[in-house]
Every structure is written in C-alpha cells, then in structure tokens.
N, C-alpha and C positions, 0 to 999 in steps of 0.2 A: 795707455785707451783715452785718445781726449777726446776734446768735443768736436765740433767742427771747422772752430775758429784756431784746432790746436792747444787749445786751454786745456788741463788737467784740469777734469768735473771737478775733485776733491779741493783743489786751491780754489773754483769760485766758488762751493760754499764757505771756505776760513773766510774768503770777504764781503760774502754773503752777498755774491750775483746772484746768488743760484735761487729765486724766490720759493720754488717747492720744497726746500729743502728742508727736512725734519730737526731745526738743531736744540740736540735736548741739552748740552755741557759747550762749555768754551772758558778760558782762559788763557793769558797770554802767551802759553804755549801752546797749549792742545783747545781741539774742537771734540766735538762729539755726537752724530746725529744717526736716524734712523737713515738703511741703505734704501733703496723704489725697491729690492725684492726682499722682503727678510725672509729668512729661515726660518725663523717662531716668532715669536711675537715678544716682541721686546727688544729684538736684534740691536747695534747699537754698531757701529762702527766707532774709535776713535784714531784719533790723526794728530800727528804734530801740522802745527801750524805753515809752516817754515816747507820747503817742496824735497821732499829726501826723499828718492824714490825705495830705493830696500835697505831692509834692515845692515846690511854692509854699508851702506852710506852714513848711519848712524851712530852719535858718537858719542860719549856715555851721559854728558851731564843732559844732552835732549832724551836718551832712552830715561833716565832718571822720570824725569819731566812726564813722559807715557805713563808712564810703568803708574806709576800717581794714579791719569785720570784715569786710567784703565780701574785701576782698584777700586777709586770711589765711585765707578758707572757699574762693576762688579755688585759694589755692596749695593747701592739704590739698585741695583735689578735686583736682587734676590729681596732688599724689602718694598720691593709696589707688584712685583709678579709672584711673590714667591715661588721659584723656579725648583722642581727636583733636582737639580743641578745646572751647571752652566760646563760653555766652552767656550778658555780664550785662543782663539785662534790668530795665526797672522801668515800668512803665507806669501813667498816672495818669487818671482820671477811663474811666466808660462806655465813651465810642468810640474808647480807647489800651484796652479790652478789661480795666480795675482790679475786682476782682466786690466785694474788700475795700477798704473807709475805712481802711486804714490802709497809710501808704508802707511799702512791701518791695519788694524786692532780687534777683530770680533772678537763682538762680549753677545753670546747665545744662549739666551735663559733657555733649558730643556725641562720636557718633560717626559717619563711613560709615554711608551711608543708616539712620540708627537712622527712629523712628517721629518724630520733629518736622518731618523736610522743610526744604525751603527756608521761610527768615523773610519775606523778600524779593520785592516783585513783579518778574514774570521784565524789565516795561518797566515806563514810566510814561509816561502822554501830553499833558506840560506842553511847551507853544513854549521856545524859548530867549526871549522876549521875557517870557513868564511868568516863567521861571528866572531870568530880570537884573534885573525889578521886587522880588520876593520877596528875592532877593539886595540890594541897595540896600537896600530897607524895611529887614530886619536891619541889617544894617553900621550904618545911621544909629542905629540906639536902641540901639547894642551900645557905639557910638563917646559916646552920651546918658552912657549907664552909668559906660564908664570913666572923662569927666571928672569923674563927683561925689568 
C-alpha cells in the first residue's frame, strides 16, 4: 500500500516526513512507531530504515539489526505496560495480511481477555500423512541449505 503520491508510508515515517507519526525509537538502521490503529495499547511496529518489502528480501546483517531493535522494544514494552504476554508478529504478502509492503514487526502487548482474542485456529484439518510429507520436504530443503 502506498499513499496518494506513490510513496511507502513507512518510508515517510522513517524520513521524518509524517508529522502525525508516533515514533518511539530510532537508530541508524531501524525505527519503531505506533500504528494508526493499534491492536492493543502499546502495540508498536519495528521497521528497517531501508525500504525492504518482505522478509525474503532481508539480508542477514539487516535481520540481526531488526531483531535487536525488536528485542529492545519488547523489553521496554514489558517494563512499561506490564502485559500478561506479548505477540511478535511478522507477516509477508497479502495472504498473510501484510497491508504495507515494507517489512515490519508487530510488537503487541497482550492481556487476558483483550480485544485481539486467539490468533491460532482451535484445530487443523491436516492428516498425519500430509504433515509427515510436509515435514520431510521441508527438512530435506533445510538440510540442503545447511550444507551450503
């Protein structure tokens, strides 16, 4: 999703071009800010300052820096809001509910009976055979990557 000028809204925030942004943290590589419609009080987005559309475009060095910033926000959120729990959510692609094509990590403080509710299905319909096939395929591909 881009704004009316075709510019990524998260890039605008990172550049300081969005006066309404509620920036909570920034360093040379990452920025963290409140989303327009937070799921819970304290919900924060952590983004790389460089425009990276999805996790598949992320290099290892940037991944480490993004993870460090996410961990910092998680710890500060815990100290500040004292939630019962915390979700770290990162979505890629429309099917996964990514609405802004700029890699971002949601740090979402959670409380018992908050408005978010459960985020996992109560049951799945995959047979043991389907699960075993998926496991074998993924394991084989991971073993190929590990030997590179």
